C-alpha positions, 0 to 999 in steps of 0.5 A: 512409359509406365516406368517413367511415370513411376520414377517421376513420382516421389518415393515418399508419396507412397509412404503413409503419414503418421501423426503423433500428439505429445504433451510437453512439461507445461501441458501444451500439445505438440505434434510430430509427423513421421514420414515425409509429407508431400506439399499437397498432403492434408494432414489433420493436426490437433490444436494446442490444448487449452489448460488451466496452467496455460491460463495462469501463465498468460495472466500471471502478471495481471493476477499479481496486480489484481491480488495486490490491488485487491488487498489495498481495496480491502484495507481502504474499505476497512479503514473507512468503516472503522473511521465511520464507526468511530464518528457515529459511536464515539464522536457524534454522541459525545458532541465531538468532531472528527479530524480533517475535512470530515470534521469540517463537514460535521461542523458545517452540518451542525451550523446548518442544523442549529442556526438555519434548520437545514439538514445537509447530507454528510456525504455531499459536504465531504465529497465537495470539500475533497474535490480540489485536494483530490485533483492536486493529489492526482498530479503530485502524489500518484494516480493509484493513490488518487484512485484508492483515496477516492474509494476511501472518501466515498466509502467513508461518506456513505458509511457515516450516513448508513451506519446508525448513531448510538452511544456505546458508553456515556463517559466522554473521556472514555469515548475520547480515548476509544475514538483516538485509538480507532481513528489513529489505527484506521488512518494508518491502515489507509496510509500504509496501503498508499491511500488516504481518508482525503481532505487534510490527508491529501494536503499532508501527502502532497507536502510530504511528497514534495519535501520528503517529511511527515507533516501530521503535526501541522495537520493537527494544528489545522484541526485545532483551529477548526475545533476552536471554532466549534468550541466558540459556537457549541461549547468549550468542553466538547471542543477540548475533548475533540482536541485531546482526541486529535492529539491522541490519534495524531500520535498513533498515526505518527507511530504507525505510518511507516513511510517516513520513518527511518532506521539506522542499521549496523551489520557486522559480517565476515565478508563484504560481498555479496551481502553489500551488493545484495543489500544495496539492490534490495533496499536501493540505499547505499552501504558504507563499509568500515574494516575492523578487528574483533576483540575476541577473535582478533580477526578482520570484521566488516561493519556495514552502515545503512539508513533505510526506511522502516519497511526495509527492515523486514526485507533485510531480515528475510534476506538474511534468513533466506541466505542462511546468514542469520548466525554469521551477521550481527545486526543492530537497528536504531531510530534515525531521529533526523536526517539531512541529505539525499535519501531514496523514497520509493515513488507512490503509484 
């Protein structure tokens, strides 16, 4: 009877259980059990180790988004500060007005102060005027564009109220030039970060998104109308200098805002593939291939023709460098003044 009980008992039950804890290449803890375990055995195993590397793997995509959006916020705040500095240091001391709804806010503020003796906060006027265009931009341009633009508007409004107003130089022409340079660069920083200073920038981006064109010159005409009203009420000379300021800042903005600038690219290469497919996938633009003969080598060459956005040029150059084709490809880049037909534009967030 004693023997039968021993035969019914699994042989493996008498063997000791040995647990090894190992770490894989990612630093995660795993366990290995040596020996056969019985169903009712209570082996204590160690939980997976929580490491910094595992944390980065878990939140990797979110980290990239936070870094990208954090950089956009920094650019937007820098742009708002530069615009407010331009207003308080160059424009207001010289009696000039800023662009867009900021200029309209200053005009209303001047009218209320001069004719009615009422002091209205700039931030209140600027936020009220931007409300309707902001809602339209939310639905037409993009949600993130709306959010970052609101940050820009709020920051600019409060910077204008918080920064002191003082005159750096007493030459009105020099103030005009400096205001145009600082204002144009500041606006371009915000727009290249897919944000805006609000007001007429909202309206411009709505029309640009709808019709795929830059409309900054039309915005300039709107500003001329506002400045003409200011000239009738408060003097012609400051209004004329304000128009000169608007013209200068608009030209700088047209030059620096990359989204609606197109470039024509010609590449001469030895082979059609894989460069044609790679460029098409990289830029989301088509490639037209012409076959020809090099007059010096009398060998077959291929001419690749593309029209891309200005921001794509840096990506193409990086691709050629990373694939070690810089010495094998001859590239010529030209300005596309006018374009008709379908052209892919990366949607704004």
